[in-house]
C-alpha positions as CSV (number, residue, x, y, z in Angstrom):
1,X,-76.5,2.9,-31.6
2,X,-74.2,2.1,-34.6
3,X,-72.5,5.6,-34.7
4,X,-71.9,5.5,-30.8
5,X,-70.1,1.9,-31.3
6,X,-68.2,3.2,-34.3
7,X,-66.8,6.1,-32.4
8,X,-65.6,4.0,-29.4
9,X,-63.9,1.6,-31.7
10,X,-62.1,4.3,-33.4
11,X,-60.9,5.9,-30.1
12,X,-59.4,2.6,-28.8
13,X,-57.8,2.0,-32.0
14,X,-55.9,5.5,-32.2
15,X,-54.7,4.8,-28.8
16,X,-53.1,1.5,-29.5
17,X,-51.5,3.0,-32.6
18,X,-50.1,5.7,-30.5
19,X,-48.8,3.6,-27.8
20,X,-47.0,1.1,-30.1
21,X,-45.2,4.0,-31.9
22,X,-43.9,5.4,-28.8
23,X,-42.5,2.3,-27.6
24,X,-41.0,1.6,-30.9
25,X,-39.2,5.0,-30.7
26,X,-37.9,4.5,-27.4
27,X,-36.5,0.9,-28.5
28,X,-35.1,1.3,-32.0
29,X,-31.9,3.0,-31.3
30,X,-29.1,3.6,-33.8
31,X,-25.2,3.4,-33.3
32,X,-25.0,7.2,-33.4
33,X,-27.7,7.4,-30.5
34,X,-25.6,5.3,-28.5
35,X,-22.2,7.2,-28.7
36,X,-20.2,5.4,-25.6
37,X,-19.8,3.1,-23.0
38,X,-17.3,2.5,-20.0
39,X,-16.9,-0.1,-17.6
40,X,-15.3,0.3,-14.0
41,X,-12.5,-1.7,-13.0
42,X,-12.9,-5.5,-12.9
43,X,-10.2,-6.3,-10.5
44,X,-11.8,-8.7,-7.9
45,X,-8.8,-8.1,-5.4
46,X,-7.4,-10.7,-3.0
47,X,-9.0,-14.0,-3.0
48,X,-8.7,-16.7,-0.4
49,X,-10.3,-20.2,-1.4
50,X,-10.6,-20.9,2.4
51,X,-12.9,-18.0,3.4
52,X,-16.1,-16.5,2.0
53,X,-15.4,-14.2,-1.1
54,X,-17.3,-11.0,-1.3
55,X,-18.3,-10.0,-4.8
56,X,-17.1,-6.9,-6.4
57,X,-19.5,-4.3,-7.9
58,X,-18.8,-3.3,-11.5
59,X,-20.1,-0.3,-13.1
60,X,-21.2,0.4,-16.4
61,X,-21.9,3.7,-17.9
62,X,-23.9,4.2,-21.3
63,X,-24.4,7.6,-23.2
64,X,-27.5,7.7,-25.3
65,X,-28.8,10.8,-27.3
66,X,-32.3,10.1,-26.4
67,X,-34.5,7.2,-24.7
68,X,-33.5,3.6,-25.6
69,X,-34.4,0.3,-24.6
70,X,-30.6,-1.4,-24.0
71,X,-29.2,-4.8,-22.5
72,X,-25.8,-5.4,-21.1
73,X,-23.9,-8.7,-21.7
74,X,-20.4,-9.9,-21.3
75,X,-19.1,-12.2,-23.9
76,X,-16.0,-14.8,-24.4
77,X,-15.0,-17.5,-26.8
78,X,-16.0,-20.2,-24.3
79,X,-17.6,-21.0,-21.0
80,X,-17.1,-21.5,-18.1
81,X,-15.3,-18.1,-17.6
82,X,-11.9,-18.3,-16.4
83,X,-8.9,-16.3,-15.4
84,X,-5.5,-17.7,-16.1
85,X,-1.9,-17.6,-14.7
86,X,0.6,-19.9,-16.3
87,X,-0.8,-23.4,-16.2
88,X,-3.5,-22.5,-13.3
89,X,-6.9,-21.3,-13.9
90,X,-9.9,-19.8,-11.6
91,X,-13.5,-19.7,-12.7
92,X,-15.6,-16.4,-12.3
93,X,-19.1,-15.3,-12.8
94,X,-20.6,-12.0,-13.8
95,X,-23.9,-11.8,-12.4
96,X,-26.8,-9.9,-11.1
97,X,-26.0,-7.8,-8.0
98,X,-27.1,-10.1,-5.1
99,X,-26.8,-13.2,-7.1
100,X,-29.0,-15.1,-9.7
101,X,-28.7,-14.3,-13.4
102,X,-25.7,-14.8,-15.2
103,X,-24.7,-12.1,-17.8
104,X,-21.9,-14.1,-19.5
105,X,-22.3,-15.5,-22.8
106,X,-20.4,-17.6,-25.3
107,X,-23.1,-16.9,-28.1
108,X,-24.1,-13.6,-29.9
109,X,-26.7,-12.1,-29.5
110,X,-27.1,-13.1,-26.0
111,X,-30.2,-15.1,-24.8
112,X,-32.7,-13.3,-22.9
113,X,-31.5,-15.1,-19.8
114,X,-27.9,-13.8,-20.2
115,X,-28.5,-10.1,-20.4
116,X,-29.4,-7.2,-18.2
117,X,-32.4,-5.3,-19.9
118,X,-32.5,-1.7,-18.9
119,X,-34.3,1.6,-20.0
120,X,-32.3,4.7,-20.9
121,X,-35.3,6.9,-20.4
122,X,-33.9,10.1,-21.9
123,X,-30.6,11.6,-23.4
124,X,-27.7,11.4,-20.9
125,X,-25.5,9.1,-19.0
126,X,-27.0,5.8,-17.6
127,X,-25.6,3.5,-14.9
128,X,-26.2,-0.1,-14.4
129,X,-24.2,-2.5,-12.1
130,X,-23.2,-6.3,-12.0
131,X,-21.2,-8.4,-9.7
132,X,-18.0,-10.0,-10.4
133,X,-17.6,-13.3,-8.2
134,X,-14.9,-15.7,-8.1
135,X,-16.2,-19.0,-7.4
136,X,-15.2,-20.2,-3.8
137,X,-13.0,-23.0,-2.9
138,X,-10.6,-23.1,-5.8
139,X,-7.3,-24.0,-4.3
140,X,-4.6,-22.7,-6.9
141,X,-1.1,-21.5,-7.2
142,X,-0.9,-18.1,-5.3
143,X,-0.5,-15.3,-8.3
144,X,-2.1,-12.8,-10.0
145,X,-4.9,-14.3,-12.5
146,X,-6.6,-12.4,-15.3
147,X,-8.9,-13.1,-18.5
148,X,-7.8,-11.1,-21.7
149,X,-10.9,-12.7,-23.6
150,X,-14.0,-10.9,-22.3
151,X,-16.0,-8.2,-23.7
152,X,-18.7,-6.2,-22.4
153,X,-21.5,-5.4,-24.9
154,X,-24.5,-3.0,-25.1
155,X,-27.3,-4.2,-27.2
156,X,-30.6,-2.3,-28.5
157,X,-33.7,-4.4,-27.6
158,X,-35.8,-4.0,-30.8
159,X,-39.4,-4.1,-31.4
160,X,-39.1,-6.6,-34.0
161,X,-36.0,-9.1,-34.7
162,X,-33.0,-10.0,-32.8
163,X,-31.0,-7.1,-30.3
164,X,-28.8,-5.1,-32.4
165,X,-25.2,-4.4,-30.8
166,X,-24.5,-0.8,-30.3
167,X,-21.4,-0.6,-28.4
168,X,-18.6,-2.7,-26.9
169,X,-15.8,-2.6,-24.5
170,X,-13.1,-5.3,-24.0
171,X,-12.5,-5.6,-20.2
172,X,-10.0,-7.5,-18.2
173,X,-11.3,-9.3,-15.0
174,X,-8.4,-9.9,-12.3
175,X,-7.8,-11.4,-8.9
176,X,-4.9,-12.3,-6.7
177,X,-4.8,-15.7,-5.1
178,X,-3.2,-14.8,-1.7
179,X,-0.5,-17.1,-0.1
180,X,-2.4,-19.1,2.8
181,X,-3.1,-22.4,4.1
182,X,-6.2,-24.3,5.6
183,X,-5.5,-26.9,8.5
184,X,-8.3,-29.3,9.4
185,X,-9.0,-30.6,13.0
186,X,-6.8,-33.1,14.4
187,X,-7.9,-36.7,14.4
188,X,-7.6,-37.7,17.1
189,X,-7.8,-34.4,18.8
190,X,-6.3,-35.3,21.9
191,X,-3.6,-38.1,22.7
192,X,-3.8,-39.7,26.0
193,X,-1.2,-41.5,27.9
194,X,-2.6,-43.9,30.6
195,X,-1.1,-44.3,34.0
196,X,0.0,-47.9,32.9
197,X,2.1,-46.3,30.1
198,X,3.9,-44.2,33.0
199,X,5.0,-47.0,35.4
200,X,6.2,-46.0,38.8
201,X,5.8,-42.4,37.5
202,X,8.4,-42.9,34.7
203,X,7.3,-42.1,31.2
204,X,8.1,-44.7,28.4
205,X,9.6,-42.9,25.3
206,X,9.2,-45.9,23.4
207,X,5.5,-45.2,23.6
208,X,4.3,-43.0,20.7
209,X,0.8,-41.6,20.0
210,X,-0.1,-40.1,16.7
211,X,-2.5,-37.6,15.0
212,X,-3.3,-36.4,11.6
213,X,-4.6,-33.1,10.3
214,X,-5.8,-32.4,6.6
215,X,-4.2,-29.8,4.8
216,X,-4.3,-27.3,1.7
217,X,-2.3,-24.6,0.6
218,X,-1.8,-22.1,-2.1
219,X,1.8,-22.0,-1.9
220,X,4.9,-24.0,-0.6
221,X,4.6,-23.7,3.2
222,X,6.8,-24.2,6.2
223,X,5.6,-26.2,9.3
224,X,5.9,-25.2,12.8
225,X,5.4,-26.7,16.2
226,X,4.7,-24.6,19.4
227,X,4.2,-26.2,22.7
228,X,5.5,-26.6,26.6
229,X,5.6,-29.4,29.0
230,X,2.5,-31.0,30.4
231,X,1.6,-29.5,33.8
232,X,-0.8,-30.8,36.5
233,X,-4.1,-29.5,37.0
234,X,-4.9,-28.9,40.0
235,X,-1.2,-27.7,40.6
236,X,1.1,-30.0,42.5
237,X,3.9,-28.6,44.6
238,X,7.2,-29.6,43.5
239,X,8.9,-32.3,45.6
240,X,12.2,-33.5,46.3
241,X,13.1,-36.3,43.7
242,X,10.2,-35.8,41.8
243,X,9.1,-33.7,38.8
244,X,5.7,-31.9,38.8
245,X,5.8,-31.8,34.9
246,X,6.1,-34.1,31.8
247,X,8.3,-33.2,28.9
248,X,7.6,-34.7,25.4
249,X,8.9,-34.8,21.9
250,X,6.8,-34.0,18.9
251,X,7.7,-35.0,15.4
252,X,5.8,-33.5,12.4
253,X,5.7,-34.0,8.9
254,X,3.8,-32.3,5.7
255,X,5.4,-33.4,2.7
256,X,9.2,-32.4,2.5
257,X,8.5,-30.2,5.6
258,X,9.5,-31.8,8.8
259,X,10.1,-30.7,12.1
260,X,10.9,-31.8,15.8
261,X,9.8,-30.1,19.0
262,X,11.4,-30.8,22.4
263,X,9.5,-29.3,25.2
264,X,12.7,-28.9,27.2
265,X,13.8,-26.1,25.2
266,X,12.9,-22.4,25.6
267,X,11.0,-21.3,23.9
268,X,9.4,-24.5,22.6
269,X,9.0,-23.8,19.1
270,X,10.4,-25.5,15.9
271,X,10.1,-24.8,12.3
272,X,10.7,-26.6,9.1
273,X,14.0,-25.9,7.3
274,X,12.4,-26.7,4.1
275,X,8.8,-26.2,2.7
276,X,6.5,-29.1,1.9
277,X,6.7,-28.8,-2.0
278,X,9.2,-27.0,-4.2
279,X,6.4,-25.0,-5.9
280,X,2.7,-24.7,-6.7
281,X,-0.4,-25.4,-4.4
282,X,-1.2,-28.3,-2.4
283,X,-4.6,-29.3,-2.8
284,X,-5.0,-32.2,-0.7
285,X,-2.3,-33.0,2.1
286,X,-2.1,-34.7,5.2
287,X,0.1,-33.5,8.3
288,X,1.3,-36.2,10.6
289,X,2.4,-35.5,14.1
290,X,4.2,-38.2,16.5
291,X,4.4,-37.7,20.2
292,X,6.2,-39.5,22.8
293,X,6.9,-38.5,26.3
294,X,10.6,-38.2,27.8
295,X,11.7,-39.7,30.8
296,X,13.0,-37.5,33.7
297,X,12.7,-38.0,37.4
298,X,9.7,-40.0,38.6
299,X,6.7,-37.7,37.9
300,X,4.4,-36.8,41.2
301,X,0.9,-38.4,40.9
302,X,-1.9,-36.4,39.1
303,X,-3.4,-35.6,35.7
304,X,-1.2,-33.6,33.3
305,X,-2.1,-31.9,30.1
306,X,-0.9,-29.4,27.5
307,X,-1.4,-27.9,24.2
308,X,0.6,-28.5,20.9
309,X,0.0,-26.2,18.3
310,X,0.6,-27.1,14.6
311,X,0.8,-24.3,12.2
312,X,1.5,-24.4,8.3
313,X,2.2,-21.0,6.8
314,X,3.7,-20.1,3.6
315,X,4.6,-16.6,4.9
316,X,6.7,-18.1,8.1
């Protein structure tokens, strides 16, 4: 009985020693055994703070001369990570594909939660991928942003002790903030003039109705109004001495941008001569619109309506 038991213990012990040795050999790689690494472009492309941003895939290729247990991380002097353009900055993230773990760190060696561990199973070139994401909703100056302080690093995950750096490459994340604006819903969304405000079918120009719209832009912008006379629904035939339409005047302002539309003109479009600001973004602004009806002939009885379109666009 004792011989059988001793033999069984001896076999298990040998297997444990062999397995540990194999793991250690795979993990402990020298600098010479990780001769190169490369990182694909980290250009995030166009960024619009008012729409959903799709992360960009970044590919890292690491060469090894044998099996190695490795980890990828991206380091910079401080966090959060930012790209800069003059006095303006945008925050970004380097993370797991699909979101989740962040592979950014400001301390070395990186913590386990800030590195992408992977096994290079044999000699050759090995590929891993991460996502570069610009955080949503950053209303900053339209320009190209970059970070020259980021380094991609490959570490050897060792059996004992801290990970050891084997390769590093300086990388430059970039993103271009486009020239664009966001315009909120008008409040109130409709301007109503009652029959009492149009006595004997004659509009009173002294009565002014107002609405406002929240606005934000990444660049100085022009302001445009587009509209046409109010018309009846259902249609009313034109009668002698009466109008079957109502003209109006609309005055809009957005910072230094002001414009006036008169629906009697054709086409009824008016664009501000100046932009809302001289330079830079508008993170929080308000477009104000005042409307009054214009007097013509008496208006035939009925219900009249029309659409006034407000546009803010740096590219007008």
